[in-house]
N, C-alpha and C positions, 0 to 999 in steps of 0.2 A: 362726545367725550370718548378718550381712547380706552379701551378693555386691558386692565392689567394682566401682564404675561402669567400671574399666578392664578387668573380667576378660575373658578371651577367649571368644569367640563371644556376647559379650552384645549384644543389638540396642539400641544406643542411638539409632538415628535414630528408631525407631517411638515412643519416648519423648518426642519433641519435640511440641509444640502442634500441631493440626490446621492451622492458619493458616500456620504456619511450613513445614510438610510441603507445602501447596499451593504456597507459593511457590517451594520448591525444585522441585517437578514441573512448574511452569509454564515452567520454563526446559528441558524436554523437549520433544521432538516429541511431538504427540498421540498416536500409537500407542503409544510408548513409555511414556507417562503411564497410559495404560488399561491397558496390561500390568502394572502394578504392582497391579491388582486381586487377582493371583494369589498375593501374596505372604503375605497374612494376612489375618484378619477385619478386623483394625485400617485395613489398606489398600484395602478391598473397593470402598467407594463415594468415596473421596477425588477420585478422577477427575472427578465429575460437579460440583464445585464450584472447578474450578481458575479462577484470575483470569484466565488466557490460553490461547488455543488456536492451537498451531503445527500446522497442517494441511499435510503435504508429501507431494506425490504419488511421489517418489523412494523414500519408504519401502516402496511396495508394488511399484513397478517402475522399475529403474534400468536404462538401456540393454539393454532386452530386444531379444533378436535374433529370438525366436519372436513372431510377430503373434498366433498363437491365444491363447498365454500372457500376452501384453501386455493383450489385451481382458479377458481373466479378471480380471488383476491391477486393470485400470482400474476394471472393474465393483465389485470387492472396496473399492477406494479411494473410489469415490462413495459405496457402502453406509457405510462407517465413517463418513465426512462427516457426513453426513444422520443417521446414528444418534445420533452423539456430540453433535450440535448438539440433535436432538429430546430425547434422555435428560439432557441437562445441566440441572442444578437451576437454576431462575430467579434464585434467591439462593445467594450474592452476586453481584453484576452482572458483567459482562465488562470486564475492563480493555483488553485488546488481541485482535483476530482475524487471524492472519497466515496466509496460503494461497499455496502453490507449486503450479501446476497445469498439468497438460499438455493442450494444443488441438490436435487434429490436423484436417488437411483435410477428413475425412468427417465428423466430429462437432462441428465448430465451433458451430453453432445450438445445439445440444443440451448441450454441455459449457457454454458461455456462459450459458444459462438455467440450468443446475443452480448455476453459481458465482453468479450473481444472487441464487439462493434462499438461499444460505448466507450471504452479505453481508447480505441483508435480514434473516435471522433473527439474525445477530450484532449489528446495529443496534437490533433489538428488545431486545437485552439491554443496551442502553445503552452498549455499547462506544464511548470516545472516540478509539479507533484503528483504523484499517483498514489493511492493506497485502496487497496482491494482486499475485504474480508468476507469469505464465504462460511458458510455453516452446513452442518449435515454431511455432506460428501464433498470431496475434494474437486475444485474447479480444474478444468485442462484447458489450459491456456494455450493458443497459438502463438508461440514466441515472435511470430512474424510480424504482428501488431505494433511492437515496440520498436519504432522508427520514430525518432523525435531529435532535433538538435537542441531542443529546450529542457529536457526532461533531467532534472537534477535529483530527484529522490523518488524512490520506488519502495512500496511496502505492499508485501503479499502474506496473506494468511490463509493456510488450508488450501494449497493448490500443488498440482503436478506440475514439476519442471522439468521437461524431457530435454534428451540429448541436443545440444546446438543451443539451449536457452541463452546462456550466458556469452556465448559467441555472439549472438544476435544483439543482447545487450551492448556488447562491445563495441560491435559495428555500427549499430543502428542508433545508438543513443551515446554520441561522443562527448556530452557534457554531464553524464550520469556520475554523481559523486557519493550518494548515500543509497545502501540497499538494506532493506530490513526484512527479513523472512522468519515467519513464525508457524510452527506445524505444518511445514511443508514437506512432500515427497521429492526429493533432489536425485533425480536420475542421469544428471549431467556429469561428466567423468573430469570436468576442469572449470573452477570459477576463476576466469581469467580478465583481468582489466588492467588500463595503465591510467585510468581517471578515477578509480574509487577511492574516497578517502575514508568512509566509514562503512563497516558491514557487521551487521548484527545477525546472527543464525541463531533462533531458540527452537529447542524441542522438535528439530526436522530430522526426516530420516534420510540417510543417504543408501546407495545401492550397497548389496551384500556382494554383488558379482566383481565388483571391481572397486580399487581405492580411489576416491576423487581427491583432486588436489587443488589448493587455493595459491593462486600465483597474482599477486596484487602489489608491485614496486610503489606505488603511490599511498597504498593505504597506510594511516595513521592510527585508527582505532578498530579493532576486532574484538567480538563478543562471540563465543561459540558455547553456547548453552545446552549441554546435555544431549548430544548428536546421537541418533539411533544407529543401530545396524554396523555403523563404521565411522571412524574419525577421519576425516581427511587431513591429508599431510600438507605441510605449510611451506611454501617456497617462495622465494624472493620478496623477502618482507623488510626491506632495507629501509622503508620510512617508518616502520611500525613503531609508536611512542607507547600507546596503552593496550592492554590485552586482557580480556577476561575469559579464562577457559574453566570450564565446569565439565566434568566428564561422570557417567553413569557406568561405563564399562572399562575394562583394563585397556590400555594401550601403551605403546613404547613410550613413556615418560621421557626417557633420555632423548629420543629424536626429537620429541616435542619441545623439550627445553633449548635443545641445538638450535632449532628453528626460530626460538624467541630470543635468541642470545642477546639481541642489539635493542629489546623493548626496556623503557625506564620504568614503566609501572605495570607489574603483572600480578594478576589474580589468578592463581591455580588451585582447584579442588578436584582432588582425585577420591574414588571409591575406596581405596585401600589407605591405611595408614602409612605414611611414608615420610621419609625424610630427606629432603632436598637441600643440598647443599651448593648455592649458586656462587660462584667466583667470578 
C-alpha cells in the first residue's frame, strides 16, 4: 500500500528537485547551508553548488567578551569561508556573493587582504552581484580585485576607496550598472563611468583636500545622502531622470541645481531654510 504524501514523518522536502532545494538553501547563511550536509546522503553535497553565498562573521562570533575566544572564532570564520569557496563546484555559476565581516584595528591589513581574495574568487565564478559589509573598522580594499566582465551590481559598506578605485571599476568591470556605497571613506577624486545607471551614496565621507566629481553620462538614478566633509560636483548627467540629494552642510545650491536642470524627479533637502524657484 502506497504511503500518502501527507503521512506523518514523511520527508517531503527531500523529494523536491535539486535545483529547488538549492534555491531554498541559498536564503540561509552559508554556515547553515553547509550544516544541511548531515541530514542525509541526499543533502551531502547540495551546499557545493548553491547559487548564492551569504557568509556572515556573526554566525561564528557575536558580541564576544573573551578576547582569546574571539580570536579562535575569527580564525574559524576565515577558514570556513576560504574552504567554502575552494570546495564549491565551479558549475553552476554564482548568482550573488554577500559578506559581513569584522575588521579590527590590529588585523586591518590582513583581514582586508583575505576579503579581497574571497571577492576575487567570487568574481571568478562570474557572480553579477557582490555585497560586502564590514563593521568596527573600515575595510581597505585593493581595487585591483574588481576585474570581471560579469559584475553588474556592487555594494560596499564601511570601506576605504582610495585614488584610482573608480577608474578600476570603469576599466575592469565593463558591465557594472549599479553601485551602492554606505558609510565609506571616498578618497578618489573622480567617480567616472559610462555604464553606471544607478548610484547610491549614503553617509560617506569625501576628501577635504580636493573636491571630487561625479561624471556618469548613462546614470538614470542618483542618491546622495548627507555627504561628509565635502559635496562632490556633478558633471555630465545628461541621462539622469531621478535624483535625491540630502545635505547636512552648506554648499553651492545654485551650482547643484544647474547640474540637475534636466532631472524630471528631484528630492532636495538643505540644512538652511531656502526657497528655490525652478523654471
